[in-house]
N, C-alpha and C positions, 0 to 999 in steps of 0.2 A: 504493500500500500504506500510506503514512502515514495516510491518512484512515481506513482500516479499523482500524489500531492505535489511532487517536484514539477511535473509537467503542467499541472493545473496552475501552479504559481507562475511558471514561465508564460503560459498563455494569458493569464491575468495581467502580468507585467507588460506583455505586448499590447494588450488592450489599453492599458494605462500609459503607454508610450515610454516605459522604463527599460524595455528590452527589445530585441529585434529578431527577425526570423533566423538570423545567423546564430542565435543562441540555442537553437534547436539542433539536434543531431541530424545528419544526412542519413535517413532511415526509411526504407520502404515500409517497414512494419508500422512506423509512426504515421506515415501517409495513410495506410489502411485503417488504423485506429481512429485517426481524426476524421477520415471520411465516414466511418461507421457512426461516430458521434454526431457529425453534421447531419447525416441522413436520419438518424434516430430523433434528433431534436426537430428536424423539419417535419417528420411524421407526426409528432405530438402536436406541433403547430397546426398542421393540416386537419388533424382529428378534431381539434377544438374549433376550427373554422368551418367544419362540415363541408369540405370542398368536394368537387366532382372527381371522377377517376382520371380525367385528362390532366387536371391540375396536379394530382398526386404523381402521375407519370413525370410531368415536367419538373416538379420540385424534388422528387426522389431519384430520378434517373437522369433526365436531361440536364438539370441545373448542375449537379456535381461534375458531370462529364464536360459540359461546356465551360464551367468555371476552371477546371483543370486545363482544358485546351487553351482557353483564353490566357491563363496565367503562363503557360508554357510559351505561347506565341509572343507575349509581351517580353518575357525573359529572352527569347530568341532574338527579337528585334534589338534588344539592348546588349546582346552578347553575354548573357549570364545564365545559360541553361543549366550550368552546374549547380545553380542555387534552387533548382525546381523543387526537389523534395522538401527542403527546408521551407521554401516559400508557400507551397501548397499545403503543407502541414500547418503552417501559421494561419493561412486563410481559412482552412477547414476548422482548425481548432478554435480560433477566435470567433468564427461564425457560430460554432456550437455553443461556446461560452456566452456570447452575446444573446443567442436565442434562449438559452436556459436561464440566464441570470437577468436578462432585461426584457426580451420580447414576451416570453411566456407569462411572467408576472404581470406585465402591463396589459397583455391581452386578457388575462383573467380578471384583472381589476376593472378594465373598461367594460367587459361583458357583465361582471357582477353588479356594476352600477347601472345596467340596463341600456347601455349604448350599443347600437348595431354598427357594423363595419362602415356604413355610409355616413354616420354622424360626424359632426364637426370635431368632437372630442377624439373619436377614433382616427380621424384624418390627421389631426395635429400629432397624435402619438405616433402614427405611421411615418409622418414626416421626420419626427425626431429620431426614429429608428433608422431611417434612410441616412440621415446625417451621421449617426453613430457608425453605421456600416461603412459609409464613404470615408470617414476620418480614419477608422482603424485599418480597413483594407487598403486605403490609399497610402497610408504610412508604410504598411508592409511592402507594397509595390515600390514605393520610393526607396526604401532601404535595400530591397532586392535588386533594383535596377540602377541604383546610384543616380536616379533622376530627381527632379524637384518634387516637393509635396503636392504642388498644383498638378503636375503630371500624374502622380499616383492617384490622386482623388479623381481626376478626369478619367483615368483608366477604370477605376472602380465604378464610377457612375455610368460610364459607357456600358459596362457589363450589366449593371442593374437595369438600365433602361432597355437594353437588348433582350434580356431574359423576360422581363415583364411585358414587353411588346409581343414577344412570341407567345406567351401565355394568353395575352389578350386576343391575339389573332386566332388561336385555336379554341379558346374557351368561349369567345364571343362576348359582346356587351350584354350586361344584365343577367348573365347566367351564374 
């Protein structure tokens, strides 16, 4: 259990901007573990939102695959593919941690207060979560590519917009 706590602490420190993806080991096992955590937290989120099967497919299968491919492509463009395992572990691990520690509690709070997903309160919370995602993932990309924070955030937001556009195209409006 101490090794799990050590990794959780590193992921928390990455979220809080105290550590970097380079503080993680280059490990295929860690990539698979963080991927599993990311998918598990996504499944809980989808279960609470009572989403349709196609949305489940996108966020449990397509999202992790596209996120990994996007991360690899960005690292390739910047000439740092050797950092892929550390970077994708950081992205999946912090995504799972943010989902578990921030998204799920806020989702439960908003729902328990009687607000639906289309309410102003839920929309403001969603915007705050997008900002948190962009800042954390953007900084990970910045550190992995040696680019600027602006570039890292732009890369993170481009991915976020792309995956949500794909979901919207397949899921359709109002479904």
